N, C-alpha and C positions, 0 to 999 in steps of 0.2 A: 230113158236116157236118149238124148238127142244125138242124131247122126250129124256130125259137123263137116265131114269131108268124105269123098270117095274119089280115088285116083288109082290108076294102074292096077286094078283088081283088088284094091284095099278099101276098107270102110273104117273110118275113125269115129269114135264115140266118146262122150263125156257122161259119166254118171252124176246125177244130182246127189249132193251131200256125201260124196265119196270120201274115203280116208286118205290122209296124207301119205306120201309126198304127192304133190301135184303131178298128175299123169293122165294120159289118154289111153283108151282101149282100142287096139287095132286088130281087124280081122281080115284074113285072106281066105277067099272062098265064099260060097253062098251061106249066109247065116241060116241056121235051122237045118242045114244039110250035113250028111256025114262028110268028114274030111276037112271041115272048116278049121283053120288054125288061128289061135288068138294069142295076143301078147300085150303087155302094158309097157309104155314108154314114158320116161321122164319128160315133163314139160321144160324143166329148167336145163337139162343137158341134152335131150333127145336120145338118151341112151336106153337100151332095153333094160327093163326092170326084171321082167319074168315072162314066161311063155315062149312060144315058138312061132316063127314065120319062115317062109322059104328064104334061103340064104340071099337071093337077089333082091328081096324086098326089105331086108334089114337096113342097109345103107340108105335106100330111098326113103324109108320112114324116118330115120334119124335126121337126114337133111331136111326133110319136110317139117319136122318138128322145130328144128333149129330156125328155119326161115320164118316160121309163124309164132316164134316163142312169145313175144309180147301180147299178141292177140289171144293166144291160148292161156296165158297167165290171167288175163282180164276175164276170159270165159270161165276158167276154173273158179275164180272169186265169185262170179255170178252163180255158177252151179252150186257152190257152197251155200248160197242164199236161196236155193231152189228156184233160180231164175234161169230162163232159157239163154243160150249163148247169143251174142250180139249178131252173128251172121254165120254164113257157110263159107267154106274154104275150097269148094269144088273147082274153082277156076285155075288152081295151081297144084 
């Protein structure tokens, strides 16, 4: 599963051949360490699908998803074909 972004203590990943609806997996904390929080966000709306993140990170993640919606949609389609995302989003 490629890591496509990291910002403000969050890591965003896309699974290859994941199930609909189109979504990203977002992690707060160090992966593989106790206390990491995980959530899934809709690519189409930026809304929380399930999971938990610190309250301050929810709006940040929703806004990030909305700003990158078109690129995320394209990368979702690529991931459905087991292709890597087109790029990384770390600069924003």
